C-alpha positions in Angstrom: -22.2 10.3 -100.3 -18.9 8.6 -99.3 -17.5 11.9 -97.8 -20.5 12.1 -95.5 -20.4 8.5 -94.4 -16.7 8.6 -93.8 -17.1 11.6 -91.5 -20.1 10.2 -89.6 -22.5 12.7 -91.3 -24.6 10.0 -92.8 -25.6 6.7 -91.2 -24.0 8.0 -88.0 -24.9 6.9 -84.5 -26.6 3.7 -85.7 -26.6 0.6 -83.5 -24.4 -2.3 -84.7 -26.0 -5.8 -84.7 -23.2 -8.3 -84.9 -23.9 -11.2 -82.5 -25.7 -14.2 -83.9 -28.2 -14.1 -81.1 -29.3 -10.5 -82.0 -29.3 -11.3 -85.7 -31.6 -14.3 -85.0 -33.9 -12.2 -82.8 -34.0 -9.5 -85.5 -35.0 -12.1 -88.1 -37.8 -13.5 -86.0 -39.2 -10.0 -85.6 -38.7 -9.2 -89.2 -40.5 -12.4 -90.3 -43.4 -11.6 -88.0 -43.8 -8.1 -89.3 -43.0 -8.5 -93.0 -42.8 -12.2 -93.8 -39.2 -11.7 -94.9 -35.8 -12.4 -93.3 -32.2 -11.4 -94.1 -29.1 -13.6 -94.7 -26.8 -10.9 -93.4 -24.7 -11.8 -90.4 -24.1 -8.2 -89.3 -25.7 -4.8 -90.0 -26.7 -1.5 -88.4 -30.1 -0.3 -87.2 -31.7 3.0 -86.4 -34.2 3.9 -83.7 -36.9 1.9 -85.5 -34.8 -1.1 -86.2 -34.5 -0.1 -89.9 -31.2 -1.1 -91.4 -29.8 0.4 -94.7 -27.9 -2.9 -95.3 -31.0 -5.0 -94.8 -32.9 -2.6 -97.1 -30.3 -3.2 -99.8 -30.4 -6.9 -99.2 -34.2 -7.1 -99.5 -34.3 -4.5 -102.3 -36.9 -2.5 -100.4 -36.1 0.9 -98.7 -39.5 0.8 -97.1 -39.5 -2.8 -95.8 -40.6 -1.6 -92.3 -42.8 1.2 -93.6 -45.2 -0.1 -96.3 -46.7 2.7 -98.4 -44.8 5.1 -96.1 -47.4 5.0 -93.4 -47.9 3.0 -90.1 -44.2 2.6 -89.6 -43.2 -0.7 -88.0 -40.3 -1.1 -85.6 -38.0 -3.7 -84.1 -36.3 -3.0 -80.8 -33.2 -5.1 -79.8 -32.0 -2.7 -77.2 -33.2 0.4 -75.4 -30.0 2.1 -76.7 -31.8 2.6 -80.0 -33.5 5.6 -78.4 -30.5 7.8 -79.2 -30.2 6.6 -82.9 -31.5 8.6 -85.8 -34.6 7.6 -87.9 -33.7 6.9 -91.5 -36.0 7.1 -94.4 -38.5 9.2 -92.3 -41.8 9.8 -94.0 -43.2 11.9 -91.1 -41.5 14.4 -88.9 -43.2 13.1 -85.8 -42.2 9.4 -86.1 -38.8 9.7 -84.3 -40.1 11.7 -81.3 -43.0 9.2 -80.9 -40.6 6.2 -80.9 -38.2 7.9 -78.5 -41.0 8.9 -76.1 -42.4 5.3 -76.2 -39.0 3.8 -75.4 -38.3 6.3 -72.6 -41.8 5.8 -71.0 -41.3 2.0 -71.1 -37.6 1.7 -70.6 -37.4 -0.7 -67.6 -40.0 -3.0 -69.2 -38.3 -2.9 -72.6 -34.9 -3.5 -71.0 -36.2 -6.7 -69.4 -38.0 -7.8 -72.6 -35.1 -7.2 -75.0 -32.9 -9.2 -72.7 -34.7 -12.3 -73.9 -36.3 -11.4 -77.2 -36.9 -8.7 -79.8 -39.8 -6.3 -79.4 -41.8 -5.7 -82.6 -44.4 -3.1 -83.0 -46.1 -0.5 -85.2 -47.1 3.2 -85.2 -50.8 2.7 -85.9 -53.2 5.1 -87.4 -56.4 4.7 -89.4 -54.8 5.5 -92.8 -53.0 2.7 -94.7 -52.1 4.6 -97.9 -52.1 8.2 -98.8 -53.8 7.7 -102.1 -55.3 11.2 -102.1 -54.0 14.5 -100.5 -57.2 14.8 -98.5 -56.3 11.6 -96.6 -53.6 13.6 -94.8 -56.4 15.1 -92.7 -57.4 11.7 -91.4 -54.0 11.5 -89.7 -54.9 12.8 -86.2 -53.6 10.2 -83.7 -50.9 7.6 -83.6 -51.1 4.6 -81.3 -48.0 2.5 -80.4 -48.6 -1.2 -80.3 -45.7 -3.6 -79.4 -44.9 -7.1 -78.1 -42.1 -9.6 -78.2 -42.0 -12.1 -81.0 -43.3 -14.8 -78.8 -46.2 -12.6 -77.5 -44.9 -12.3 -73.9 -46.7 -9.1 -73.2 -50.0 -10.5 -74.4 -49.5 -13.6 -72.4 -48.6 -11.5 -69.3 -51.9 -9.6 -69.9 -53.8 -12.9 -69.9 -52.0 -14.1 -66.8 -52.7 -10.7 -65.0 -56.4 -11.0 -65.8 -56.5 -14.6 -64.4 -54.6 -13.5 -61.3 -57.1 -10.7 -60.8 -60.0 -13.2 -61.2 -58.3 -15.6 -58.8 -57.9 -13.0 -56.1 -61.4 -11.5 -56.4 -63.8 -14.3 -57.3 -64.9 -16.2 -54.2 -64.9 -19.7 -55.7 -61.8 -19.2 -57.8 -59.8 -21.1 -55.2 -61.6 -24.2 -56.3 -61.3 -23.7 -60.0 -58.7 -26.2 -61.1 -58.8 -25.2 -64.7 -58.1 -21.5 -63.8 -55.2 -22.6 -61.6 -53.7 -24.8 -64.2 -54.0 -22.0 -66.8 -52.2 -19.7 -64.5 -49.3 -22.2 -63.9 -49.0 -22.8 -67.6 -48.8 -19.1 -68.4 -46.4 -18.4 -65.6 -44.0 -20.9 -67.1 -43.9 -18.6 -70.2 -43.9 -15.2 -68.5 -42.2 -15.7 -65.1 -43.4 -14.0 -62.0 -45.2 -11.0 -63.3 -46.1 -9.8 -59.8 -42.5 -9.1 -59.2 -41.4 -8.5 -62.8 -44.3 -7.0 -64.7 -44.3 -7.5 -68.4 -46.5 -4.7 -69.5 -46.0 -2.0 -72.1 -48.0 1.2 -71.8 -50.3 1.6 -74.7 -49.5 5.1 -75.8 -51.4 7.5 -78.0 -49.9 10.6 -79.6 -51.6 13.6 -81.2 -50.3 14.3 -84.7 -51.8 17.7 -85.6 -48.9 19.6 -87.1 -46.3 17.7 -89.0 -44.2 17.4 -92.2 -44.5 14.4 -94.5 -42.3 13.3 -97.4 -45.5 12.3 -99.3 -46.9 14.5 -102.1 -43.6 16.1 -102.9 -43.0 17.2 -99.3 -45.7 18.9 -97.4 -46.1 20.8 -94.1 -49.5 20.5 -92.4 -50.4 23.0 -89.7 -53.8 22.4 -88.2 -53.4 23.2 -84.5 -52.7 26.9 -85.0 -55.1 29.9 -85.1 -54.8 30.2 -88.9 -54.2 26.7 -90.3 -52.4 26.1 -93.6 -50.8 23.5 -95.8 -47.4 24.5 -97.3 -46.1 22.2 -100.1 -42.7 22.0 -101.7 -44.3 20.1 -104.6 -47.1 20.9 -107.0 -49.7 23.0 -105.3 -52.2 22.6 -108.0 -52.0 18.8 -107.8 -53.3 18.9 -104.2 -56.8 20.1 -105.2 -59.3 21.3 -102.7 -58.3 20.6 -99.1 -60.2 21.2 -95.8 -57.8 23.9 -94.6 -57.8 27.7 -94.6 -54.8 28.2 -96.9 -52.8 26.0 -99.3 -49.5 27.6 -100.1 -46.6 26.7 -102.4 -42.9 27.3 -101.8 -43.1 30.2 -104.3 -45.8 32.0 -102.2 -43.2 33.8 -100.1 -45.4 36.6 -98.8 -48.2 34.3 -97.9 -45.9 31.9 -96.0 -44.4 34.9 -94.2 -47.9 36.1 -93.3 -48.8 32.7 -92.0 -45.7 32.5 -89.8 -46.4 36.0 -88.5 -50.1 35.8 -87.7 -49.5 32.5 -85.9 -46.6 33.9 -83.9 -44.3 31.1 -85.0 -41.1 33.0 -85.7 -38.8 35.7 -84.5 -36.0 37.8 -86.1 -32.6 36.4 -85.4 -31.3 39.8 -84.5 -34.0 40.2 -81.8 -33.6 36.7 -80.3 -32.1 36.5 -76.8 -29.1 34.5 -75.8 -27.5 34.1 -79.3 -24.7 35.9 -81.2 -26.9 37.0 -84.1 -23.9 38.7 -85.9 -22.0 35.4 -86.0 -25.0 33.6 -87.3 -25.5 36.1 -90.1 -21.8 36.0 -91.0 -22.0 32.2 -91.3 -25.0 32.4 -93.5 -23.2 34.8 -95.8 -20.2 32.5 -95.9 -22.4 29.6 -97.1 -23.8 31.8 -99.9 -20.3 32.8 -101.0 -19.2 29.1 -101.0 -22.2 28.2 -103.1 -21.4 30.8 -105.7 -17.7 30.1 -105.7 -18.2 26.4 -106.2 -20.6 27.0 -109.1 -17.9 29.2 -110.7 -15.2 26.5 -110.3 -13.3 28.1 -107.4 -11.1 25.8 -105.1 -12.7 25.5 -101.7 -10.4 22.9 -100.2 -9.5 23.8 -96.7 -11.2 27.2 -97.2 -11.2 29.4 -94.1 -13.4 32.3 -93.2 -10.6 34.6 -94.5 -10.6 32.7 -97.8 -14.3 33.2 -98.1 -14.0 36.9 -97.5 -11.5 37.0 -100.3 -13.8 35.1 -102.5 -16.6 37.5 -101.6 -14.5 40.4 -102.7 -13.5 38.6 -105.9 -17.1 37.7 -106.9 -18.8 40.7 -105.3 -20.6 41.7 -108.4 -22.0 38.2 -108.8 -23.2 37.7 -105.3 -27.0 37.2 -105.1 -29.4 39.6 -103.4 -29.7 37.3 -100.4 -26.0 37.9 -99.5 -26.4 41.7 -99.9 -29.5 41.7 -97.7 -27.7 39.8 -95.0 -24.7 42.1 -95.3 -26.9 45.1 -94.8 -28.5 43.6 -91.8 -25.1 42.7 -90.3 -23.9 46.4 -90.8 -27.0 47.5 -88.9 -26.5 45.0 -86.1 -22.7 45.6 -85.7 -22.0 49.2 -86.9 -25.3 51.0 -86.6 -25.8 51.2 -90.3 -29.1 52.1 -91.9 -32.1 50.0 -91.2 -32.3 47.5 -94.1 -35.5 47.0 -96.1 -35.9 43.2 -96.2 -39.5 42.3 -96.7 -41.0 38.9 -97.4 -40.2 39.0 -101.1 -36.5 39.6 -100.5 -34.4 36.5 -101.0 -32.7 37.2 -97.6 -36.0 37.3 -95.7 -36.3 33.7 -94.4 -32.6 33.7 -93.6 -33.3 36.4 -91.0 -35.8 34.3 -89.0 -35.8 31.4 -86.6 -38.7 29.6 -84.8 -39.8 30.9 -81.5 -39.6 28.6 -78.5 -42.9 26.7 -78.8 -43.9 23.0 -79.2 -43.6 23.2 -83.0 -40.3 25.0 -83.1 -38.5 22.0 -84.8 -41.2 21.8 -87.5 -40.9 25.6 -88.2 -37.1 25.5 -88.3 -37.5 22.5 -90.7 -39.7 24.7 -93.0 -37.3 27.6 -92.8 -34.4 25.3 -93.6 -36.1 24.1 -96.8 -36.9 27.7 -97.7 -33.2 28.7 -97.3 -31.2 25.7 -98.8 -28.0 27.6 -99.1 -27.7 27.6 -95.3 -26.2 24.1 -95.4 -25.7 23.9 -91.6 -29.4 24.7 -90.8 -30.5 22.3 -93.6 -28.3 19.5 -92.2 -29.5 20.0 -88.7 -33.2 20.5 -89.3 -34.0 18.6 -92.5 -31.7 15.7 -93.2 -33.8 14.4 -96.1 -33.6 17.8 -97.9 -29.9 18.1 -97.2 -29.0 14.7 -98.7 -31.2 15.4 -101.7 -29.5 18.8 -102.2 -26.0 17.4 -101.6 -26.4 14.9 -104.4 -26.7 17.7 -106.9 -23.8 20.0 -105.7 -20.5 20.5 -107.5 -17.7 18.4 -106.1 -16.0 21.5 -104.6 -19.1 22.4 -102.6 -19.5 18.8 -101.4 -15.9 18.9 -100.1 -16.4 22.2 -98.4 -19.7 21.3 -96.7 -18.5 17.9 -95.5 -15.3 19.4 -94.0 -17.3 22.3 -92.4 -19.9 20.0 -90.8 -17.2 17.5 -89.6 -14.9 20.2 -88.1 -17.3 22.9 -87.1 -20.5 21.2 -86.2 -19.9 17.6 -85.2 -17.4 18.5 -82.5 -20.1 20.3 -80.5 -23.5 19.5 -81.9 -25.5 20.4 -78.8 -23.6 23.7 -78.5 -24.1 24.6 -82.1 -27.9 23.9 -81.9 -28.2 25.9 -78.7 -26.3 28.8 -80.2 -28.6 28.8 -83.3 -32.0 27.9 -81.8 -31.8 28.2 -78.0 -33.0 24.6 -77.8 -32.3 21.2 -79.5 -33.4 20.9 -83.1 -34.8 17.3 -83.9 -34.2 19.1 -87.1 -35.3 28.8 -104.1 -34.5 31.8 -104.6 -37.5 33.5 -106.4 -37.2 34.8 -109.9 -38.6 38.1 -111.1 -41.8 39.1 -109.4 -45.0 38.2 -111.2 -47.7 40.4 -109.6 -50.5 38.2 -111.0 -49.4 35.3 -108.8 -48.8 37.2 -105.6 -50.8 35.4 -102.8 -50.5 38.0 -100.0 -49.2 41.3 -98.9 -45.5 41.7 -98.5 -44.6 41.6 -94.9 -41.4 41.9 -93.0 -39.9 43.1 -89.8 -37.1 45.0 -91.6 -39.2 47.2 -93.9 -42.6 48.7 -94.3 -45.4 46.5 -95.6 -45.7 46.9 -99.3 -49.0 46.3 -101.0 
């Protein structure tokens, strides 16, 4: 992973914690949340306050996320809102944290000027001990306060002020007045500088989770489904219309189609579909060339075209399908037959512009792991997992490509690919006894 770290492709955009004051505040919050503290004098944190260095120091990669649910967080600065979320167990966690910070930014700015803010993303599930417990995850509530309880104290003071202003005999209540004075010494003038944090609640209906081998849950769509990258049989009976595995390509395609979640790249507006297709083909060539021991150092697009000619007879069906689609798009070639069982099929799609676009692009990225740019943008966990198993030549090529072609204009690349910001296996021979749905596809007739 050193290549990625050196190029800012891993652990990038984290917030440095170097001052003794901030380290001391972090430890107070950490002690309050976990009962632990770190002896480190400097480290980096993500949007939730998670630090890879602290995780190594404590020997616990989930020290702020016990059992992988109800993620806790530590805020030292509102600048954390731009940082990534490491060790994410749910696709919704980062957006929830960012929306909470943005909705309470003035208050959090004032609070973090004097103390750390510690909190938790709370739901009613404390451990996903059975697959069915996923369906108990419907809402997430954000609870937060400073380590000295300033927000709670301010709430108590506000209640006493309200009583003082509205109860007729409160002016003569010496105990009430004394309590108000005592609390005000701790909170300051809350009438001029309110210390309140909005108690926010978020719906969590459609999401990805790293639990259970990696699983996508779509409940808030006309035709709900669970799509797992792990062992489908191990999930058992679930209260949902369809349970699909990664190998159920036709059924997944049907699900995406009937719920109107995707569109063909060549029909999407405002993008250069031909350029996207060419890049996908290059990634497939690089994958094959690396597996055959070819040198990919400083490989250009011209080099990849040469390698495509050199290894043409070994290129997989996914490459040939994309090549046929490119000929149709650019040269008016014959309409290609690419249905849902074709290895190129999911390469030809992107999410439509809807509220779950990032989640759908995340799923498509995991279904097309050779498209390393999309995998990196939309599904960091899957990217890092795949990267660890690649040949050294492919690691070099991908790291150089992402650093030189993607990092220089991330927003532009995402807009070119998806039209909006992304958060963000090839099948073997067909076994007709395991087919879970009709073959579907915008490029060819439906085959039954």
